[in-house]
N, C-alpha and C positions, 0 to 999 in steps of 0.2 A: 602691190595692186591691193586695190580696195573693191569688194564686191557688196552689194546689198541684195538680200533674198528675202522676197517678199512672200511670207507664209511660214509659219512655224509647224507642218504638218511632217509627215515622214519624208517626202520629196525634198522638201527645204531642209530638213535636218541631214539627210545623207548627203546632200550636195555642199552643205557646211562642212560636214565631217571631211570629205575628200578635198575640199578647198583648203581648209586648214592644214591638212596633211602636206599640202604642197606648198606652205608658206604663206598663203593669202590672208589678209586682214577682212574678215568676213562681219556684218552686221544682220542678224536676222530679225526682220519685222514681223511681229505677230499681234494680230488685232484684240484676240480674246484669250488665249492660252495654248500651250504647245500640245498638239495631239488633241485638241479640243473638238474635232470634227471626225471625219471618217477615219483618220489616222488612230483615234482613240477608241474606234467603235466598230472596227472592222472584224471579221472573222480571222484574219491572219493566217490564213491557209496558203502553205507554200507548195508548189509541185515543180519539180525539176523538168518533167518531160511533156507536159500537158498543151505546151504551145508548140510542139514539134511539127514541121511542115508548114509553119506560118511564118510571117515577118517579125514575130515575136520570140522566136526560138533562141536565138543567140543571146538576146537581152536577157531572158528568163534563166538560160543555163548559167550565165555568168554571175546572176544575182542569186540563184540558189546555192553558187559555191561560195559567194561573199558571205550570205547569211550563216553558212556552215562554219566559217572561221572568225566572223566578226566577234562572237562573244569572248575569244580569247583575246583579240586584239583591243578591244575596248575594256576589257577585264569588267564585265557586268552580265548580270543574268537577267534575261527577258523570257526564261522558260522556253528556249528552243529544244523540241523533242520529236523524235519520228513517230508517225503514226502509220497504221495501215488504213487505207481507204477503201469503202465498198460502196457498192451500187446496189439499188433495191427499190421496193413500191410498197404503198400503202393503198389498197383498193378503197373503193366506196363502201359505205355500210358497217355495221359493228361485228359482223361475223369474221372469225379468225380464219385467213385462207390456209393456213398450215406453213409449214416452215419451206424455206427454199433450200438450194443446195448448200448454205452456209447458214450456221446457227449461230447467233451472238446471243448470249444468255441473259444480257442485261436489257434486251429489247423485249417489248411485248409481243405476243403471238400475231397481232396485227401486222407487224413488218416483215416482208419477204426480202430477205438478202439475197441477191442473184448472182454476186460475182466481186472479184477484187479489183480496184484500180490503181492501187498503189502500195508500196510497201515502206517501212521507216527508214528507208535508205533514199528514196525519191519523193516522199511526201513528208510534210512536217507542219506543226503549228507552232506559233509564238505567240507572245502577249504583246498586242500593238502599241499600246501607250508606252509600257515599259521599254520596248525597243526605241520607240521615238524618242522618248526622253533620254535614254542611255547614249544613243548616237550623238544627240544634239549636246548632252553633256560633255562628252569627249571633245567636240568641237569647241566648246566653252573652256575647257581646261587648255586647250591650245591657244586661246585668245579671242575666240569667236564671241560677239557681243549679242545679248538678245534684247530687242527694244521692243516695248509694248505700245502699239499705237495703230492706227488705221492708215493704210497706204491709199493716198488720194491722187496718186499721178506718178509719171515718170518724168524727170527733168531732163530736157533735150538741148543740145545746141546744135540747131540745124538738123542733120540726119544722125546725130550721135545721142546716145543715152548718157547723161552725165550724172545721175543720181536718181533716188526716189524721193517722191514728195510725201512725207509723213505727217498727217493732222495739218497740212497746209504749209510745212516747213521743209525745206530741202535737205536731203542726206545726201552729200556728194560719194560718188563712186566711180571707179572705172569700168564698172559692169552692174548691170541690174539683171537679176534673175526673178521672172513671176512663176511662182509655185504655189498657186493659191487654189488648188482645186477646183472645185465648181465654180468658186468666186473668180477664177480667172475671166469669167465673162465679164466682169466689172473693167477689167484692164483693157478690153477691146475698145473702149472709149480713149484710152492714150496711146496705144499699139496697134497697128495692122495683124491683127491676131484672129484666127479662125475662131468659129463658135465652140464653144463648150457648154453641153446642157447636164443639168443635175438629175441624177438618178436616184430617187430615194429608195433605201431599205431598211426594214424593221427588224429588230433581233431581240432576243431574251438572253440572260447569262444566268444560269444557275449554280447554286452550290450544290455539287453533286459529290464531292469527296472522292471517296475511292469506288463509288458504284459505277463510274464509267471508265471503262479502261481506254487506252489510246486508239480507239477506232473511230475515224472520221466517217460520215455517211453522206451520201449523195443519193436523195429518193425522189420518187415521183408520188404525190399524194392527191388522191381525188376526193374533194370535198362532196358534201351531200348534195350540193347544188350542182355539181357536175363539174365545176371548176378544178382544174389541175395545176397544182403547186408543185414547187422543187425545193423541199426542205435541204438544208445542210446542216450538219451537226459536227461541231469541232471541239473536242475535248481537250482542255489546256493542262499543263503541267503542274499548275496550283491548284487543282481539285476543282475548277469551274468549267462548265460546259456552255458553248455559245451555239444557239441556234436561230437561224434564219430561213425564210422560205420565199419571199416575193419581192419585187420591187416595182417601182410606178415612178411617172414623171409627176413631179409636185413642185410648187412655187418655192424659190429659194429665198430665205430670209436674209436681209441685209448683214445679219450679225450671226457668227456660229452658234453662239450662245442661246438664240432663239429657235434653234432646231428642236422640234418635239415630236414624239410618236403620235401616230394616229390611234385612238382608242380601240376603233373598230379593227384595224390591222391588228393590233396588239392582241384583242381577244380572238380572232382567227388563229392567230401564232400559238397562243395558249391552248387553245381547242386541240390544235394539231400535235402539239407536244404531248398532252395527256395520252393521245393514242399511240405515241411512240415507246414510251418507257416510263416505268413507275418512278424511276430516277427524276422525271420531270414534272414533279408535283408543285402545284402553284404556290405552295408555303416555301419552297426552295428558291425560288425566284429572288435574283440580287437586282437585276437591273433590267428595265424595260426601256427600249430606246430605238433612236432613228438616225440615219445619217445620209447625206447626199453624196454619192459617188460622182467624179467628172467624166463624162462621156464626148467624144467626138464625133463628127460626122462618117467618119469610116471605121470608127471602133479602134484605132491605133493612136497611141500617146502622141504629145507633140513635145519633142525634145530637141533643143538646138536654137540657133540663132533666130531671132525675130527678123523676117525679110525686111530690108530697106532701112534699118535702123541699128547702126553699129554700136556694139555694147550692150544690146539688150538681149536677153534669153528667156525660154519658156521652157517649163517641164510640168506637164499636167496630163489629164486625159487617160490615165491608165485604167478607168472603170474597176472592176473586182480585182485587178492584179496589182493595184498600187503598194501594197505592203510587200508583195513578193518582189516586185521589179524596182523598188527603190533602191536599194544599195547600187545596182549596175547603172541605174538611171544618174545617180549622184556622181558616180565615179566618172562615167564617159562625160557627162556636163562639165566636170570639174576640169578633165583634160582637155576638153574644147576651149574652155575659158583661158585656162593657163597656157596652152601649147598651141592652140589654134586648130587642133584636131583630136578627135578621140581616137584613143588606140585600143583601149580595151573592149570595145562593142562599136560595130558600125551602126551609126545613127541615121544612115541614109533613109530607111523606111520611115522615120519618125520626124522628118525634116517639116518643120511648120509651113514651109514654102509650098507643100504639096497641095494644100486646101486653100481656098479663096478666103481673104480677111473677112470678118464678119459684115462689115459695111458694104462689100461687093458682093456677096452671095445672091445669086439670081435663081 
């Protein structure tokens, strides 16, 4: 069996991994570079229980389990480590409000920590690019091919997908998987797919060394203008710390390499970080970046068969949970492609047929 996966992000990488584990011949087509977009620029925060009571719960729990065991399976290190997650806030103005019920010595007095949200047993952080590259590398060691090129269409014989068109040339396959993140919207011209919109987030990565312990933060922060932001802080095991605070709808460039941060947004983020901790000095900034996350109409991912086109599949729309949910998504989609049904996770809530195709939305 031959499968072409369109997209070299974390969803495509995990799908390739589980397909090759099942003996499938896989070609991954990537336009720019592996993990070049959100898969290399996300916070990569993992939470086992935070989707409890939602349609994402089973997918999330299965994926968290896979994240914990994949380092041994793949024999690679992407800095998986448990963290303690905290909630808190930073009020407007420069006056220190005093400590809350929890004190974290590495934070400035402006931050009030109000409670604990997670423990190292159920919340963790990984390095997103290293994870994506390692999982795809494992698939390649089992024979998967990585082809650089732009997917320009899906080849069809009537109602069946028979391959992908790459730079105008056909690549034959028994199945085609569209895993192009927010660029999946491009595929709506080839297949009856629901809309996927890009949600742009900005982030900074600091070289914090040992100054920041494994404490993830979820804060509310009021700017002097009155605007309320929601900073998130994710320390990594390699001595870097990732900080983000807000997202917005913004035009999606044709090429992931053309995604650039907005200078105004970065300035706001730098000012915010300066109030959070002395560890977030501007001179310690390693990366100023932006990425676009794929979001669907109902907030749930699209995972499964493309309605009306045999052999065509889609996996995208995971929003902020893409890094967390990628392993279980890849596992279940591989099962669906190989065996005709997913055993590990029920994909019914994520059936693409639940939403109108983009051309039919009214």
